[in-house]
C-alpha positions, 0 to 999 in steps of 0.5 A: 499499499502506499500514499493515503491508503496506507494510513487506515486499514480495517481488520478482523480480529477473531470476531471483532472488527478493528480500525488501524491507523499509521501503521508505519508511524515510528514509535521508537525512533532510535530502533526504527520500531513502527506502530505496526510492529507494536501492534504485531508484538502484542498480537503475537504475545497475546497467549501469554499476556491476556491471562495476566491481565484478566479481571485486572483493570488497566491503566494505560501509558500512551505515547501518540507521538512516539517514546520521544514525545509527550506521553500521558497516563489514562485510567478512564476508558477513551469516550470513542471506543468500540461498543464490544470494549468491556470497561468496569467503573470503580470508586477512585477515592483520593483521585489526583483529578478529583474523579469519584469513580474511574471507568477502567478498560478490561482487557479480556480478549485480543481485540481489545489488546490490538485496539489499544496498541493502535492507541499507542498504548505502549505500557499497560499497568495493572493492580495486584488485585482483580475485579469480581464478576459483579464488578467488585474489587477483590482482595489482592491476590499478588504480592510484589516487591519493586526493585528500583536501583539508584545510580550507579546501581543497576539491575545487576544489584537488583538481582542480588537483592532479588535473590535475598527476597526469595530466601526470606519468602522461602523461609516463610513457605512463600513461592516466588517468581520474578520478572525485569521491569523492562526499565532499570529494575525488576519485580519479585512476585508471590501469591498474596499471603492470608495476612496484610500484603502491604504490611508484610511486604514492608516488613520484609523490605525494612528487614533487608534494609537492616541486614544489607544497609550498604545495598538496600533501602526501603524508604523513598528518601532520595539522599539514601538512594545513590548506589542502593536498591529500593525495595518499593513495598508501597506497590502493594497499596490497592491504589498503585499499579505495576507494569504488566508482564510482557508489557512493552516499555517506553525506552529507546529500544522496544524493551519488555517487561520480561519473566525470567527464571531464578537461574537467570537472576543468579547468573546476571552479571551485566545489564545486558543479561537481563535486557530483552526487546520485543523480538527476543521475548517472542523467542523466549516464549516460543521456546520456554512458554509463559515463566511468570508465576512458575 
C-alpha cells in the first residue's frame, strides 16, 4: 500500500472488526520500531499476556508521538471506543483529578489488546487485585516487591537483592517468581499471603534494609538512594499499579517487562543479561512458554 491508503486499514480480529491507523509511524525512533510492529508484538504475545490482564483494570501509558514525544497516563476508558470493549467503573477515593469513579478498560480479549496498541498505549499497568463478576474489588491475590536501583546501581544489584528476597519468602513457605521491569529494575512476585500484603511486604523490605544497609533501602528518601536498591513495598497499596508482564516499555529500544528464571537472576553479571526486546521475548516464549508465576 502507498500514500493515503496505507494510513488506515480495517482488520478482523477473531470476531471483532478493528480499525488500525498509521501503521508505518515510528514509535521508537532510535530503533526504527513502528506502530505496526507494536501491534504485531502485542498480537503475538497475547496468548501469554492476556491471562495476566484478566479481570485486572488496566491503566494505560500512551505515547501518540512515540517514546520521545509527550505521553500521558489514561485510567478512564477513551470515550470513542468500540461498543464491544468491556469496561468496569470503580470508586477512586483520593483521585488526583478529583474523580469519584474511574471507568477502566478490561483487557479480556485479543481485539481489545490490538485496539489499545493502535492507540499507542505502549505500556499496560495493572494492580495486584482483580475485579469480581459483579464488578467488585477483590482482595489482593498478588504480592510484589518493586526493586528500583539508584545510580550507579543497576539491574545487576537488583538481582542480588531479589535473591535475598527469595530466601526470606522461602523461609516463610512462600514461592516467588521474578520479572524484569523492562526499565532499570525488576519485580519479585508471590501469591498474596493471608496476612495484610502491604504490611508483610514492608516488614520484609525493612528487614533487608537492616541486614544489607550498604545495598538496600526501604524508604523513598533520595539522599539514601545513590548506589542502593529501593525495595518499593508500597506498590502493594491497592491504589497503585505495576507494569504488566510482557508489556512494552517506552525506552529507546522496545524493551519488555520480561519474566525470567531464578537461574537467570543468579547468573546476571551485566545489565545486558536481563535486557530483552520484543523480538527476543517472542523467541523466549516460543521456546520456554510463560515463565510468569512459575
